[in-house]
C-alpha positions as CSV (number, residue, x, y, z in Angstrom):
1,M,81.1,2.1,-52.9
2,S,80.8,5.4,-51.1
3,A,77.6,6.9,-49.9
4,S,77.8,9.5,-52.7
5,E,78.1,7.0,-55.6
6,P,75.1,6.3,-57.8
7,V,73.4,2.9,-57.6
8,A,72.1,1.3,-60.8
9,E,68.3,1.3,-61.0
10,P,66.5,-2.0,-61.5
11,R,64.7,-2.3,-64.8
12,C,62.2,-5.1,-64.0
13,G,59.1,-5.6,-62.0
14,P,55.9,-3.5,-61.8
15,A,57.6,-0.9,-59.6
16,Y,60.0,0.2,-62.3
17,G,57.8,2.9,-63.7
18,R,57.7,4.6,-60.3
19,W,61.4,5.1,-59.8
20,H,61.7,8.1,-62.0
21,S,58.9,10.0,-60.3
22,V,60.5,10.0,-56.8
23,R,64.0,11.4,-57.4
24,A,63.8,13.4,-54.2
25,M,63.1,10.3,-52.1
26,P,65.7,8.1,-50.4
27,V,66.4,6.2,-53.7
28,R,69.2,4.1,-52.2
29,M,66.7,2.7,-49.8
30,T,64.2,1.5,-52.4
31,V,66.9,0.4,-54.8
32,A,68.6,-1.7,-52.2
33,L,65.4,-3.3,-51.2
34,C,64.5,-4.2,-54.7
35,L,68.0,-5.6,-55.4
36,A,68.0,-7.6,-52.3
37,L,64.4,-8.9,-52.3
38,C,63.1,-8.5,-55.9
39,A,66.0,-9.7,-58.0
40,C,65.0,-10.3,-61.7
41,A,66.6,-13.5,-62.7
42,T,65.0,-16.3,-64.6
43,K,66.9,-19.3,-63.3
44,P,64.9,-21.8,-61.2
45,L,64.4,-20.7,-57.6
46,I,65.1,-24.2,-56.4
47,S,67.7,-25.9,-58.6
48,Y,68.1,-29.6,-59.1
49,S,70.1,-31.0,-56.2
50,T,70.5,-34.2,-54.2
51,D,72.1,-32.4,-51.3
52,T,69.0,-32.3,-49.1
53,P,67.6,-34.3,-46.2
54,P,64.5,-36.3,-47.0
55,L,61.5,-34.0,-47.1
56,V,57.8,-34.4,-47.1
57,L,55.0,-31.8,-47.3
58,V,52.2,-32.9,-45.0
59,P,49.3,-31.2,-43.1
60,A,50.4,-29.3,-40.0
61,S,48.9,-31.9,-37.6
62,Y,51.0,-34.7,-39.2
63,A,54.1,-32.6,-38.5
64,G,53.2,-32.4,-34.8
65,A,51.7,-28.9,-34.9
66,Q,48.6,-28.1,-32.9
67,D,46.0,-26.0,-34.8
68,R,44.6,-23.5,-32.3
69,R,43.5,-20.9,-34.9
70,G,39.9,-20.9,-33.5
71,R,40.9,-19.7,-30.1
72,F,43.5,-17.2,-31.4
73,R,40.8,-15.7,-33.6
74,E,38.6,-15.3,-30.6
75,I,41.3,-13.5,-28.7
76,Y,42.5,-11.3,-31.6
77,C,38.9,-10.4,-32.5
78,A,38.2,-9.5,-28.9
79,V,41.3,-7.2,-28.7
80,L,40.4,-5.5,-32.0
81,K,36.8,-5.0,-30.9
82,A,37.7,-3.7,-27.5
83,H,40.3,-1.1,-28.4
84,G,41.6,-1.8,-31.9
85,A,39.7,1.2,-33.5
86,Q,41.7,3.5,-31.2
87,L,45.0,2.0,-32.5
88,P,46.9,2.8,-35.7
89,D,46.1,0.9,-38.9
90,Y,42.8,-0.6,-37.6
91,R,41.2,-3.5,-39.6
92,P,38.1,-5.5,-38.7
93,C,39.0,-9.0,-37.6
94,E,37.8,-10.7,-40.7
95,E,40.1,-8.5,-42.8
96,A,43.1,-9.0,-40.4
97,L,43.0,-12.8,-40.6
98,T,42.9,-15.2,-43.6
99,R,40.7,-18.2,-43.3
100,V,42.7,-21.2,-44.7
101,G,41.0,-24.5,-45.2
102,T,38.8,-25.6,-42.4
103,E,39.6,-23.5,-39.4
104,P,38.8,-25.1,-36.0
105,D,36.0,-23.7,-34.0
106,G,36.9,-21.5,-31.0
107,T,36.3,-22.5,-27.5
108,G,33.5,-20.2,-26.8
109,Q,35.2,-19.1,-23.5
110,P,35.3,-15.4,-22.6
111,V,38.5,-13.5,-23.4
112,D,40.2,-11.9,-20.4
113,L,41.3,-8.4,-21.5
114,G,42.3,-7.2,-18.0
115,P,45.8,-6.6,-16.7
116,S,48.3,-9.4,-17.3
117,G,48.9,-11.7,-14.3
118,Q,52.3,-13.1,-15.6
119,H,53.6,-9.8,-17.0
120,L,55.1,-11.4,-20.1
121,V,57.8,-9.6,-22.0
122,A,58.1,-9.8,-25.8
123,A,61.8,-9.9,-26.9
124,I,61.7,-9.3,-30.6
125,V,64.5,-10.3,-33.0
126,A,64.1,-8.7,-36.4
127,G,65.2,-9.9,-39.8
128,V,67.9,-9.2,-42.4
129,G,68.9,-5.6,-42.6
130,Y,66.8,-4.2,-39.9
131,E,69.6,-2.5,-38.1
132,C,70.6,-0.9,-41.4
133,F,67.3,0.9,-42.0
134,K,66.2,1.3,-38.4
135,P,67.5,4.9,-38.2
136,W,65.6,5.9,-41.4
137,L,62.5,4.0,-40.3
138,N,62.5,5.7,-36.9
139,P,59.9,3.2,-35.5
140,P,57.3,5.0,-33.3
141,G,57.5,2.6,-30.4
142,T,53.7,2.3,-30.2
143,V,53.8,-1.4,-29.6
144,V,55.7,-1.0,-26.3
145,T,53.5,1.8,-25.2
146,H,50.4,-0.1,-25.9
147,L,51.5,-3.3,-24.2
148,R,52.5,-1.6,-21.0
149,Q,48.9,-0.4,-20.5
150,F,48.1,-4.1,-19.8
151,G,51.0,-5.2,-17.8
152,Y,53.1,-6.6,-20.6
153,D,56.3,-5.2,-22.0
154,A,58.4,-5.5,-25.2
155,M,62.0,-4.9,-26.3
156,L,64.2,-5.4,-29.3
157,L,67.1,-7.8,-29.1
158,S,69.7,-6.4,-31.4
159,V,71.5,-8.7,-33.7
160,D,73.8,-8.2,-36.7
161,A,71.9,-7.1,-39.8
162,L,74.0,-9.1,-42.3
163,S,75.4,-12.0,-40.3
164,G,74.3,-15.6,-40.3
165,T,72.2,-17.5,-37.7
166,T,75.2,-18.9,-35.8
167,H,76.7,-15.5,-35.1
168,N,73.3,-13.9,-34.2
169,A,72.4,-16.9,-31.9
170,R,75.4,-16.0,-29.8
171,Q,74.3,-12.4,-29.6
172,I,70.8,-13.5,-28.5
173,R,72.4,-15.8,-25.8
174,D,74.6,-12.9,-24.5
175,A,71.6,-10.5,-24.4
176,I,69.4,-12.9,-22.4
177,M,72.1,-13.9,-20.0
178,A,72.8,-10.2,-19.3
179,M,69.2,-9.7,-18.1
180,P,68.6,-9.9,-14.4
181,L,67.3,-13.3,-13.3
182,E,63.9,-12.7,-11.7
183,P,62.2,-15.1,-9.3
184,G,59.2,-17.2,-10.4
185,A,58.2,-18.5,-13.8
186,P,60.0,-17.2,-16.8
187,R,58.4,-14.2,-18.5
188,L,60.4,-13.8,-21.7
189,V,58.6,-14.5,-25.0
190,L,61.1,-14.6,-27.9
191,I,59.4,-13.4,-31.1
192,G,61.4,-14.0,-34.2
193,Y,60.4,-12.0,-37.3
194,S,61.7,-13.4,-40.7
195,K,65.3,-14.4,-40.2
196,G,65.0,-13.6,-36.5
197,A,63.1,-16.8,-36.0
198,P,65.9,-19.2,-37.1
199,D,68.4,-16.9,-35.2
200,I,66.3,-17.7,-32.0
201,L,65.9,-21.4,-32.7
202,E,69.7,-21.8,-33.1
203,A,70.2,-19.9,-29.8
204,L,67.8,-22.2,-28.0
205,V,69.5,-25.3,-29.4
206,T,73.1,-24.2,-28.9
207,Y,72.9,-22.5,-25.5
208,P,70.8,-24.6,-23.0
209,E,71.6,-22.0,-20.3
210,I,69.0,-19.6,-21.7
211,R,66.1,-22.1,-21.8
212,P,65.1,-21.7,-18.1
213,R,64.7,-17.9,-18.7
214,V,62.4,-18.3,-21.7
215,A,58.6,-18.8,-21.4
216,A,57.9,-19.3,-25.1
217,M,59.2,-18.8,-28.7
218,V,57.1,-17.3,-31.5
219,S,57.8,-17.4,-35.2
220,A,56.2,-14.3,-36.9
221,A,56.5,-14.8,-40.6
222,G,59.6,-16.7,-39.7
223,A,62.1,-18.1,-42.2
224,I,61.9,-21.5,-40.6
225,G,62.3,-23.5,-43.8
226,G,64.1,-20.7,-45.7
227,S,63.1,-18.8,-48.7
228,P,63.7,-19.9,-52.3
229,L,64.3,-16.2,-53.1
230,A,67.6,-16.5,-51.2
231,N,68.8,-18.9,-53.9
232,D,68.6,-16.1,-56.4
233,V,70.7,-13.5,-54.6
234,E,74.1,-13.2,-53.2
235,Q,75.4,-11.7,-50.0
236,Y,76.6,-8.6,-51.8
237,H,72.9,-7.8,-52.6
238,A,72.1,-7.7,-48.9
239,E,75.2,-5.7,-48.2
240,L,73.7,-2.8,-50.3
241,L,71.5,-2.2,-47.3
242,Q,74.5,-0.6,-45.7
243,Y,73.9,2.4,-48.0
244,F,70.5,3.3,-46.5
245,P,70.4,6.9,-45.4
246,G,71.9,7.0,-41.9
247,A,72.7,3.3,-41.8
248,T,75.3,2.3,-39.3
249,C,75.2,-1.5,-39.8
250,E,78.3,-3.4,-40.8
251,E,79.1,-6.4,-43.1
252,G,79.1,-8.8,-40.2
253,D,80.2,-12.3,-41.0
254,G,78.6,-12.3,-44.4
255,G,76.4,-15.2,-43.8
256,A,72.9,-13.8,-43.8
257,V,71.8,-14.8,-47.3
258,Q,73.3,-18.3,-47.1
259,S,71.5,-18.9,-43.8
260,L,68.2,-18.1,-45.5
261,R,68.5,-20.6,-48.3
262,P,66.0,-23.6,-48.1
263,A,68.8,-26.2,-48.2
264,T,70.6,-24.6,-45.3
265,R,67.5,-24.2,-43.1
266,K,66.1,-27.6,-43.8
267,A,69.4,-29.3,-43.2
268,W,69.7,-27.4,-39.9
269,L,66.2,-28.5,-38.8
270,A,67.0,-32.2,-39.7
271,Q,70.2,-32.1,-37.7
272,N,69.0,-30.1,-34.7
273,P,65.9,-31.3,-32.8
274,L,64.3,-28.5,-30.9
275,P,64.6,-28.6,-27.1
276,T,61.6,-30.1,-25.4
277,G,60.0,-28.4,-22.5
278,L,59.6,-25.1,-24.3
279,R,56.5,-23.7,-25.9
280,Y,56.7,-22.9,-29.6
281,Y,54.1,-20.9,-31.6
282,S,53.7,-19.9,-35.2
283,V,52.0,-16.8,-36.7
284,V,52.0,-17.1,-40.5
285,T,51.6,-14.4,-43.1
286,F,49.1,-15.5,-45.8
287,P,47.9,-12.4,-47.6
288,Q,45.2,-12.1,-50.3
289,P,47.1,-11.1,-53.5
290,E,45.6,-7.6,-53.4
291,R,47.3,-7.1,-50.0
292,I,50.8,-7.2,-51.5
293,S,52.5,-3.9,-51.6
294,S,53.4,-2.7,-55.1
295,I,57.2,-2.8,-54.5
296,L,56.8,-6.4,-53.4
297,E,54.8,-7.6,-56.4
298,S,57.8,-8.7,-58.4
299,S,59.1,-11.0,-55.6
300,Y,55.5,-12.2,-54.9
301,E,55.1,-13.2,-58.6
302,K,58.6,-14.7,-58.7
303,L,57.9,-16.9,-55.6
304,A,54.5,-17.7,-57.1
305,R,56.3,-19.8,-59.7
306,I,56.6,-22.3,-56.8
307,D,53.4,-21.4,-54.8
308,A,51.2,-18.4,-55.0
309,R,50.4,-18.7,-51.3
310,N,53.3,-16.5,-50.3
311,D,53.8,-13.2,-48.6
312,S,56.3,-11.9,-51.2
313,Q,59.3,-13.4,-49.3
314,M,58.1,-16.7,-47.7
315,I,55.8,-19.5,-48.7
316,F,53.2,-20.0,-46.0
317,Y,54.2,-23.6,-45.0
318,D,57.9,-22.6,-44.6
319,Q,56.9,-20.3,-41.7
320,V,55.8,-22.9,-39.2
321,V,58.0,-24.2,-36.4
322,P,57.9,-28.0,-36.4
323,G,55.7,-29.2,-33.4
324,S,54.5,-25.7,-32.6
325,T,51.0,-24.3,-32.0
326,L,49.6,-22.7,-35.1
327,L,47.9,-19.4,-34.0
328,G,46.7,-18.0,-37.3
329,Y,47.2,-16.8,-40.8
330,L,47.6,-13.1,-41.1
331,N,46.2,-11.1,-44.1
332,A,49.5,-9.2,-44.4
333,D,52.5,-9.2,-46.7
334,H,56.0,-9.8,-45.3
335,W,56.7,-6.2,-44.5
336,A,53.3,-5.2,-43.3
337,V,53.3,-7.6,-40.3
338,A,56.3,-6.0,-38.7
339,V,57.8,-3.0,-40.4
340,P,55.7,0.2,-40.1
341,I,57.2,2.0,-43.1
342,A,54.0,3.9,-44.2
343,R,53.5,5.3,-40.7
344,T,56.8,7.2,-40.6
345,H,57.2,7.7,-44.4
346,P,53.7,8.3,-45.9
347,T,55.1,9.3,-49.3
348,V,57.0,6.0,-49.6
349,G,53.9,4.3,-48.4
350,S,51.6,5.8,-51.0
351,L,53.9,5.1,-53.9
352,F,55.8,1.9,-53.0
353,V,54.7,0.2,-49.8
354,T,51.0,0.5,-50.6
355,Q,49.7,-2.3,-48.4
356,N,51.8,-1.6,-45.3
357,L,49.0,-0.8,-42.8
358,Y,48.3,-3.5,-40.3
359,P,47.2,-3.5,-36.6
360,R,50.5,-4.6,-35.1
361,E,49.8,-3.4,-31.6
362,A,46.6,-5.4,-31.4
363,L,48.3,-8.4,-32.9
364,T,51.2,-8.4,-30.4
365,E,48.7,-8.0,-27.5
366,A,46.6,-10.9,-28.9
367,I,49.7,-13.2,-29.2
368,L,50.8,-12.5,-25.6
369,R,47.3,-13.0,-24.3
370,F,47.0,-16.3,-26.0
371,I,50.4,-17.5,-24.7
372,E,49.5,-16.3,-21.1
373,E,46.2,-18.2,-21.3
374,D,48.0,-21.3,-22.7
375,L,50.7,-21.3,-20.1
376,T,48.2,-20.8,-17.3
377,S,46.1,-23.7,-18.5
378,S,49.1,-26.0,-18.8
379,R,50.3,-25.2,-15.2
380,R,46.8,-26.0,-13.9
């Protein structure tokens, strides 16, 4: 398929009626996203199979996770109150976080909003297709600018947009080992968004030489347990993302979709215990249904056939790293938490990505402040 060839328009889901009113917009972008993420099949999302490790769904504490939502809420709310209103996409704290079940109380301790003492650096690994639409998205870079005011920093670790976790893990390893080794405690906080989270976990398991350089790992809406939606699409759906306007990504090793299937991810977790001595954290997207963007409603409803507590791509319990510290549930859909589409493309935002506004700068600051406090406490 060349860049000038037409792409068939999807005829399913609530977004269908909008396609014909936006002919002048980057149609390939929205069509490719719908095909890759909102496919309209009726077969079971999880088919009958005995090819699975033994599984059990239990409360997070039974899986070794620590529930620290109370303290994270204190830190996130303090950040939003102090300077969130001056940042893009501001929301009050109660609207930014979702209360799920009985949330633990906070500590009541004051929140330090001064300059960072450890100068943590967030190294972010994005999800499937990001390198394909990054030129079109033209992200504003406001997260980095904001964090540097407080002595933190951030960077993007580039990985193949359409390759599997094994290939991308090697790229993460190479990028980390190419960084100058600085004296003192490690400052690198690896944040994996969507498929970026299992990419990071595989790198940590496979390449022990990077572990001394890493202070912590964070799953942000991470595909830790995979997504049932990946059972309903094939790799060629994802490869349509190569036809985004200005896309420069390549096919890679063709393993992206396979690596997101629940059977693949859960088998990998069963066979690969995570390295001890590292800190793991989980930030989960758990939006109220009205916080789902219109273009994502089809995939939300499809995934709701299994569990309505999903962010349009992931069920909430599949986003938690085993044995990690649970920071919070975010009232944001899968795109809103990390991909600022509406900021750079307001027309697309108003018609398709209708719930894309989220205070990402304040969220990233709160995550790093929590981790810095946690690391400092453990060293004491």
